C-alpha positions in Angstrom: -213.7 48.2 4.9 -210.2 49.4 5.4 -208.7 46.8 3.1 -211.2 47.7 0.4 -210.4 51.3 0.7 -206.6 50.8 0.5 -207.0 48.8 -2.7 -209.2 51.4 -4.2 -206.8 54.1 -3.3 -204.0 52.2 -4.8 -205.9 51.6 -8.1 -206.9 55.3 -8.3 -203.3 56.4 -7.6 -201.9 54.2 -10.4 -204.6 55.2 -12.9 -204.2 58.9 -12.2 -200.4 59.1 -12.1 -200.0 56.3 -14.7 -197.2 54.7 -12.7 -196.5 52.8 -9.5 -196.0 54.7 -6.3 -192.2 55.3 -6.0 -192.2 54.6 -2.2 -194.7 53.2 0.4 -194.3 56.4 2.4 -195.1 58.6 -0.6 -198.2 56.5 -1.4 -199.4 56.8 2.2 -198.8 60.5 2.3 -200.6 61.2 -0.9 -203.6 59.1 0.0 -203.8 60.1 3.8 -203.7 56.4 4.7 -202.4 55.9 8.2 -199.2 53.7 8.2 -200.4 51.5 11.1 -203.7 50.8 9.3 -201.8 50.0 6.1 -199.4 47.7 7.9 -202.2 45.8 9.7 -203.4 44.6 6.3 -200.5 44.7 3.9 -196.7 44.0 4.3 -195.8 46.0 1.2 -197.2 47.9 -1.9 -196.6 44.6 -4.0 -198.8 42.9 -1.5 -201.6 45.4 -2.4 -201.1 44.8 -6.1 -201.2 40.9 -5.6 -204.4 41.2 -3.6 -206.1 43.3 -6.3 -205.3 40.9 -9.0 -206.3 38.0 -6.8 -209.7 39.7 -6.2 -210.3 40.0 -10.0 -209.4 36.4 -10.5 -211.6 35.1 -7.6 -214.5 37.3 -8.8 -214.1 35.6 -12.1 -214.4 32.2 -10.7 -217.5 33.3 -8.7 -219.2 34.4 -12.0 -218.3 31.1 -13.6 -219.6 28.9 -10.8 -222.7 31.0 -10.5 -223.6 30.0 -14.1 -225.5 26.7 -13.9 -224.4 25.8 -17.4 -220.6 26.0 -16.6 -220.6 22.6 -15.0 -221.9 21.1 -18.3 -219.0 22.5 -20.3 -216.1 20.5 -21.6 -212.8 21.2 -20.0 -211.7 23.2 -23.2 -215.0 25.2 -22.9 -214.2 25.9 -19.2 -210.7 27.3 -19.9 -212.3 29.4 -22.7 -214.8 30.8 -20.3 -212.3 31.5 -17.7 -210.2 33.5 -20.2 -213.1 35.5 -21.7 -214.6 36.2 -18.3 -211.4 37.3 -16.8 -210.8 39.7 -19.6 -214.2 41.1 -19.3 -213.5 41.6 -15.6 -210.3 43.8 -16.2 -211.6 45.7 -19.1 -212.2 48.9 -17.0 -208.7 48.8 -15.7 -206.3 48.8 -18.7 -204.1 51.5 -17.4 -203.7 49.8 -14.0 -203.1 46.5 -15.8 -200.4 47.9 -18.1 -198.6 49.6 -15.3 -198.7 46.7 -12.9 -197.7 44.1 -15.4 -194.3 45.8 -16.1 -191.8 44.3 -16.8 -194.0 41.6 -18.4 -193.0 40.9 -22.1 -193.3 38.1 -24.7 -190.2 36.5 -23.2 -191.2 37.0 -19.5 -194.9 36.5 -18.9 -194.6 36.1 -15.1 -194.4 38.8 -12.6 -194.4 38.8 -8.9 -197.7 40.9 -9.1 -199.4 37.7 -10.6 -198.1 35.3 -7.8 -201.5 35.1 -6.0 -203.4 34.7 -9.2 -201.0 32.0 -10.3 -201.7 30.0 -7.0 -205.4 30.2 -7.4 -205.2 29.4 -11.1 -203.2 26.2 -10.3 -205.8 25.1 -7.7 -208.5 25.7 -10.4 -206.7 23.9 -13.2 -205.5 20.9 -11.4 -208.9 19.5 -11.0 -209.9 20.3 -14.5 -206.8 18.5 -15.9 -207.6 15.4 -13.8 -211.3 15.5 -15.0 -210.0 15.9 -18.5 -207.9 12.9 -18.3 -210.9 10.9 -16.7 -213.3 11.8 -19.6 -210.6 11.3 -22.3 -210.4 15.0 -23.3 -206.8 15.2 -22.1 -204.3 12.4 -22.5 -202.0 11.3 -19.6 -198.4 11.4 -20.5 -195.6 10.0 -18.4 -193.3 12.9 -16.9 -195.6 15.5 -18.8 -199.0 15.5 -17.1 -197.6 17.3 -13.9 -196.6 20.1 -16.2 -199.9 20.7 -17.9 -200.9 23.3 -15.4 -197.7 25.3 -16.2 -198.7 25.2 -19.9 -202.1 26.4 -19.3 -200.8 29.2 -17.0 -198.5 30.2 -19.8 -201.5 30.4 -22.2 -203.6 32.5 -19.6 -200.8 34.8 -18.9 -200.1 35.4 -22.6 -203.8 36.4 -23.1 -203.4 39.0 -20.2 -200.3 40.3 -21.7 -201.9 40.5 -25.3 -205.1 42.1 -24.0 -203.1 44.8 -22.1 -201.7 46.0 -25.4 -204.7 45.4 -27.7 -206.0 48.5 -29.3 -208.5 46.9 -31.6 -212.2 47.8 -31.6 -213.9 46.0 -28.7 -210.7 44.1 -28.1 -211.6 41.7 -31.1 -208.0 40.7 -31.5 -208.0 39.5 -27.9 -211.1 37.5 -28.5 -209.4 35.8 -31.4 -206.2 35.3 -29.5 -208.0 33.6 -26.7 -209.9 31.2 -29.0 -206.8 30.2 -31.0 -204.4 29.9 -28.0 -206.8 27.8 -26.0 -207.6 25.6 -29.0 -203.9 25.2 -29.7 -203.2 24.3 -26.0 -206.0 21.5 -26.0 -204.8 20.3 -29.4 -201.5 19.5 -27.7 -203.1 18.2 -24.4 -205.4 15.9 -26.3 -204.4 12.7 -28.1 -202.6 13.7 -31.4 -200.4 12.3 -34.1 -197.3 12.1 -31.9 -199.2 9.9 -29.5 -200.3 7.7 -32.3 -196.8 7.4 -33.6 -195.4 6.6 -30.2 -198.0 3.9 -29.7 -197.1 2.4 -33.1 -193.5 2.4 -32.4 -194.1 0.8 -29.1 -196.2 -1.9 -30.6 -193.6 -2.7 -33.2 -190.9 -2.9 -30.5 -193.0 -5.1 -28.4 -193.9 -7.3 -31.3 -190.3 -8.2 -32.4 
């Protein structure tokens, strides 16, 4: 209960003041949280942010796994569902998202705040990539397959950044961005013209 209360206090603090706490001491004083209680659960304010974001991601996975249809989805559809469900999860927290993603930008999509989300995302995606390769939805490529999870993380992080700044009605631009970015990612992960060209050149070389 203490952990839950601290996270809620942190979210409320950021939403009301539209900024992060300047110092840990100031945050604890403003929220009347005992320092010993705080330190028994969190090592820093950053750790609180990371835990909040990780909760949102884990809640998203729970929603997906609770849907009996989810297991029947293709890998592409599962990644689409993850993106849509996560955005739905954070819709009520746009101010908090905007503040805690700083200094996230088009050229720097990773922040320390998302470290725990990234770890959980990687655990989730590694299995999907292997499954995708097994069923032929994703092609295995020497030296590149191990980096697929990084590519999918980039796509996911860009969606979060895009949504945080989306002012369109019902976030319709984000919906379009999710669909286009996921489809683009899987067009690259699946067998494509470049793979066919490589196979043809390899065949010609071996047939000399």
